[in-house]
C-alpha positions in Angstrom: 0.0 0.0 0.0 2.8 2.4 0.8 4.3 2.1 -2.7 0.9 2.7 -4.2 0.6 5.9 -2.0 4.0 7.1 -3.1 3.3 6.3 -6.8 0.2 8.5 -6.5 2.5 11.4 -5.6 4.2 11.3 -9.0 3.7 14.5 -10.9 2.1 16.5 -8.1 3.7 19.9 -8.0 4.2 22.5 -5.3 6.7 20.4 -3.3 4.1 17.8 -2.5 4.9 15.2 -5.0 7.8 13.1 -6.4 9.2 12.5 -9.9 9.6 9.2 -11.6 13.3 8.9 -10.7 12.7 9.6 -7.0 9.9 7.1 -6.9 12.1 4.5 -8.5 15.0 5.1 -6.1 12.7 5.2 -3.1 11.1 1.9 -4.2 14.5 0.3 -4.7 15.7 1.4 -1.3 12.6 0.2 0.5 12.8 -3.2 -1.2 16.4 -3.4 -0.2 15.6 -2.7 3.4 12.7 -5.0 3.5 14.7 -7.8 2.0 16.7 -7.8 5.3 13.6 -8.4 7.4 12.2 -11.7 8.5 9.4 -12.3 6.0 7.1 -13.6 8.7 7.0 -10.2 10.5 4.1 -7.9 9.9 4.3 -4.2 10.2 2.3 -4.1 13.5 4.9 -6.4 15.1 7.8 -4.0 14.4 8.2 -2.5 17.8 11.0 -0.1 18.7 13.4 -3.0 19.6 12.7 -4.8 16.3 13.3 -1.6 14.3 16.5 -0.9 16.3 17.8 -4.5 15.5 17.0 -3.9 11.8 18.9 -0.6 11.7 21.8 -2.2 13.5 21.8 -5.1 11.0 21.8 -2.7 8.1 24.7 -0.8 9.5 26.6 -4.0 10.2 26.5 -4.7 6.5 28.4 -1.5 5.7 31.8 -2.6 4.5 33.8 -0.9 1.9 36.2 -3.9 1.6 33.5 -6.5 1.0 31.7 -7.0 -2.3 28.7 -8.2 -0.3 28.6 -5.2 2.0 26.5 -2.1 1.6 28.0 1.4 1.2 27.3 3.7 4.0 25.2 5.9 1.7 23.1 2.9 0.6 22.6 1.8 4.2 21.5 5.3 5.1 19.1 5.4 2.1 17.6 2.0 3.2 17.1 3.4 6.7 15.6 6.7 5.6 13.1 5.0 3.3 12.1 2.5 6.0 11.6 5.3 8.4 9.4 7.1 5.8 7.3 4.0 5.3 6.9 3.5 9.1 5.9 7.1 9.6 3.3 6.8 6.8 1.9 3.6 8.4 1.6 5.3 11.8 -0.2 8.2 10.3 -2.5 6.0 8.2 -3.3 3.9 11.3 -4.1 7.0 13.3 -6.5 8.3 10.6 
């Protein structure tokens, strides 16, 4: 649902929307972050401790010397997009 919401923002002007490239990058970053989460978890089970463990796991993967590691910038992008999705989910649940 979140990606559908973000896709709906494409083309909206006045600082309220996103362009195609931004949407594509945000989608890729979110999918990268979510690929590191246990697939059995649901968003309502992601409490503060689970989110902190996920962020720690992402940051542990930062390694410039490893071909399997993430760059610090990519890790930060994953975390930022995950945070954006969780903020959206919290707002949507409150509405």
